[in-house]
C-alpha positions in Angstrom: -17.8 -7.3 44.9 -16.3 -9.5 42.2 -19.5 -9.3 40.1 -19.5 -5.5 40.3 -15.9 -5.3 39.3 -16.6 -7.6 36.3 -19.6 -5.4 35.5 -17.5 -2.3 35.5 -14.8 -4.0 33.3 -17.3 -5.0 30.7 -18.8 -1.5 30.6 -15.3 -0.1 30.1 -14.5 -2.6 27.3 -17.8 -1.8 25.5 -17.1 1.9 25.7 -13.5 1.4 24.3 -14.8 -0.8 21.4 -17.4 1.9 20.6 -14.7 4.5 20.3 -12.7 2.2 18.1 -15.7 1.7 15.8 -16.2 5.5 15.5 -12.5 6.0 14.6 -12.4 3.2 12.0 -15.7 4.4 10.5 -14.3 8.0 10.2 -11.1 6.6 8.6 -13.2 4.7 6.1 -15.0 7.8 5.1 -11.8 9.8 4.7 -10.3 6.9 2.7 -13.3 6.8 0.5 -12.9 10.5 -0.3 -9.2 10.1 -1.0 -9.8 7.1 -3.1 -12.2 9.1 -5.3 -9.5 11.6 -5.9 -6.8 9.0 -6.5 -9.0 7.1 -9.0 -9.7 10.3 -10.9 -5.9 11.2 -11.0 -5.1 7.6 -12.1 -7.0 7.8 -15.5 -4.7 10.4 -17.2 -1.6 9.0 -15.6 -2.4 5.5 -16.9 -2.8 6.9 -20.5 0.7 8.6 -20.3 2.3 5.6 -18.6 0.9 3.1 -21.0 2.0 5.2 -24.0 5.5 5.7 -22.6 5.8 2.0 -22.0 4.5 0.9 -25.5 7.9 1.2 -27.2 9.5 -1.1 -24.6 6.6 -3.6 -24.9 6.4 -3.7 -28.7 10.2 -4.1 -29.2 12.8 -6.5 -27.8 15.6 -4.9 -25.8 18.5 -6.7 -24.2 18.1 -7.1 -20.4 21.7 -7.8 -19.5 23.1 -9.1 -16.3 23.3 -5.7 -14.5 19.7 -5.3 -13.4 18.1 -2.5 -11.2 14.9 -3.0 -9.3 12.6 -0.2 -8.2 9.9 -0.9 -5.5 7.0 1.6 -5.4 5.1 1.7 -2.0 4.4 4.3 0.6 5.0 5.3 4.3 1.4 4.6 5.5 -0.1 1.5 6.9 -3.6 0.4 8.0 -4.3 -0.8 4.5 -4.4 -4.6 4.7 -1.7 -6.6 3.1 -0.9 -4.3 0.2 2.7 -3.7 1.2 3.4 -7.3 2.3 2.0 -8.5 -1.0 4.6 -6.3 -2.8 7.2 -7.6 -0.4 6.3 -11.2 -1.3 6.7 -10.4 -5.0 10.2 -9.0 -4.4 11.1 -12.0 -2.2 10.1 -14.4 -5.0 12.2 -12.4 -7.5 15.1 -12.4 -5.1 14.8 -16.1 -4.6 14.9 -16.7 -8.4 17.8 -14.3 -9.0 19.5 -12.4 -6.2 18.8 -8.7 -6.3 22.0 -6.7 -6.2 20.7 -3.2 -7.0 17.4 -1.7 -5.8 15.8 1.7 -5.2 13.0 1.7 -2.7 10.2 4.2 -2.6 8.3 4.3 0.7 9.3 3.2 4.2 6.9 0.3 4.3 8.6 -1.5 1.4 12.0 -0.7 2.9 11.1 -2.2 6.3 10.1 -5.5 4.5 12.8 -5.7 1.9 15.8 -4.6 3.9 15.5 -7.9 5.9 15.8 -9.9 2.6 18.2 -7.8 0.5 20.4 -6.3 3.3 22.4 -3.4 1.9 21.5 -4.1 -1.8 19.4 -1.0 -2.1 21.1 2.1 -3.6 18.8 4.7 -2.2 15.4 5.2 -0.7 12.6 7.8 -0.8 10.3 8.5 2.2 7.4 10.8 3.0 5.5 9.0 0.3 1.7 8.7 0.6 1.0 11.5 3.0 -0.2 13.6 0.1 -0.9 13.0 -3.6 2.2 12.5 -5.7 3.0 14.9 -8.5 5.0 14.6 -11.8 7.8 16.4 -10.0 8.1 13.5 -7.5 8.2 11.1 -10.4 11.0 13.2 -12.1 13.1 13.1 -8.9 12.8 9.3 -8.7 13.6 9.0 -12.4 16.7 11.2 -12.1 17.9 9.0 -9.2 17.4 5.9 -11.2 19.2 7.2 -14.2 22.1 8.4 -12.0 23.1 4.7 -11.6 24.5 2.3 -14.2 22.3 -0.6 -15.3 21.4 -2.7 -18.3 17.7 -2.7 -17.5 15.4 -1.7 -14.7 12.2 -3.3 -13.4 9.6 -1.0 -11.8 7.5 -3.0 -9.4 4.2 -1.7 -8.0 0.6 -2.6 -7.1 -1.7 -2.1 -10.1 -5.2 -1.0 -9.3 -7.9 -3.4 -10.7 -11.1 -2.4 -9.0 -12.3 -1.2 -5.6 -11.8 -4.6 -4.0 -8.7 -5.9 -5.8 -5.2 -5.0 -7.0 -2.3 -7.0 -8.3 1.5 -6.7 -8.5 2.8 -5.3 -11.8 6.3 -5.2 -13.3 7.3 -2.6 -16.0 10.7 -3.3 -17.6 12.8 -0.2 -18.7 15.9 -0.7 -20.8 19.0 1.5 -20.5 20.0 4.2 -23.0 22.6 1.9 -24.5 20.1 -0.9 -25.1 17.6 1.5 -26.7 20.3 2.8 -29.0 21.3 -0.7 -30.0 17.8 -1.5 -31.3 17.2 -0.7 -35.0 13.5 0.0 -34.4 14.5 3.3 -32.9 15.9 4.5 -36.2 12.9 3.4 -38.4 11.5 6.9 -39.0 14.3 9.3 -38.2 18.0 9.6 -37.3 18.4 10.1 -33.5 21.6 10.7 -31.5 22.5 9.8 -27.9 21.2 13.0 -26.5 17.7 12.5 -28.0 17.6 8.9 -26.7 18.7 10.0 -23.2 16.0 12.7 -23.1 13.3 10.3 -24.4 14.3 7.7 -21.8 14.2 10.2 -19.0 10.8 11.5 -20.0 9.3 8.0 -20.6 10.7 6.7 -17.3 9.2 9.7 -15.5 5.8 8.9 -17.0 6.1 5.2 -16.1 7.1 6.2 -12.5 4.2 8.7 -12.3 1.8 6.0 -13.5 3.2 3.6 -11.0 2.8 6.1 -8.1 -0.9 6.8 -9.1 -1.6 3.0 -9.4 -0.1 2.5 -6.0 -2.1 5.4 -4.5 -5.4 4.2 -5.9 -4.7 0.6 -4.7 -3.6 1.7 -1.3 -6.7 4.0 -0.7 -9.1 1.2 -1.8 -7.3 -1.3 0.4 -7.4 1.1 3.4 -11.1 1.8 2.8 -11.9 -2.0 2.7 -9.6 -2.6 5.8 -11.4 0.1 7.8 -14.8 -1.2 6.7 -13.8 -4.7 7.9 -12.5 -3.2 11.2 -15.7 -1.2 11.7 -17.8 -4.4 11.1 -15.6 -6.4 13.5 -15.9 -3.7 16.1 -19.6 -3.7 15.7 -19.9 -7.5 16.1 -17.6 -7.3 19.2 -19.7 -4.5 20.7 -22.9 -6.6 20.2 -21.2 -9.6 22.0 -20.0 -7.3 24.8 -23.5 -5.7 25.1 -25.0 -9.2 25.5 -22.4 -10.1 28.1 -22.9 -6.8 29.8 -26.7 -7.3 30.0 -26.3 -10.8 31.4 -23.8 -9.7 34.1 -26.0 -6.7 34.9 -29.0 -8.9 35.3 -27.1 -11.4 37.5 -25.9 -8.5 39.8 -29.4 -7.2 40.1 -30.8 -10.7 40.8 -28.2 -11.4 43.4 -28.8 -8.1 45.2 -32.6 -8.8 45.2 -32.0 -12.2 46.7 -29.8 -10.7 49.4 -32.5 -8.1 50.2 -35.3 -10.7 50.4 -33.1 -13.1 52.4 -32.3 -10.3 54.9 -35.9 -9.3 55.2 -36.9 -13.0 55.9 -34.2 -13.3 58.5 -35.5 -10.2 60.3 -39.0 -11.8 60.6 
């Protein structure tokens, strides 16, 4: 009958929601373990990244008109609005001054930014986020950045604040020519172009490594929170379906009892 079909449908829905709850709960525990490792790896990377960026923060370097933007994200989803938040930051920057050169790290940022910037990106990196990044990965990205001509570069990423929050961060990096033109570089010793180039490459690699670790910690905490919310929502849905299931089951039983009693009375 129609009631029995509805009864079976509700039983199936309740079972599916229960499986979803188990999956999201497992993903939350996996993300919690990965977040612990990411947070531990972030601490030394933050020290080196902050130290590498201190020269650029404490001195003024010309930015120039030829600007390169670097977006740091990953290939993985199911982590709330962390990638779309980075995309909004880039869109706001693009609305203020059109971005003509960009290097995108991670397919999630590429999918968002390619709609806004078109073919403005010079290169992309994928397979990001499937495992913890290394300093070698940062070196590869730094070498790709330095292979292009620019006056200054802005590295944009999600900076980890705490378990429940993160915020977009922008780290400016001047070109070798802008570093050489600043007298502060020659305060303590004479340096030539080769020394400046090596310093810029090493400091940029440290900044990129720091950005990757900040992004990983932010992403894992966001995924952990997203899976916790999904588990809670699935639990609430299961409770509602359980109540609806019990009501339908009671109605079916009551109807069958009425039919039995009515049939018995008719026989008398």
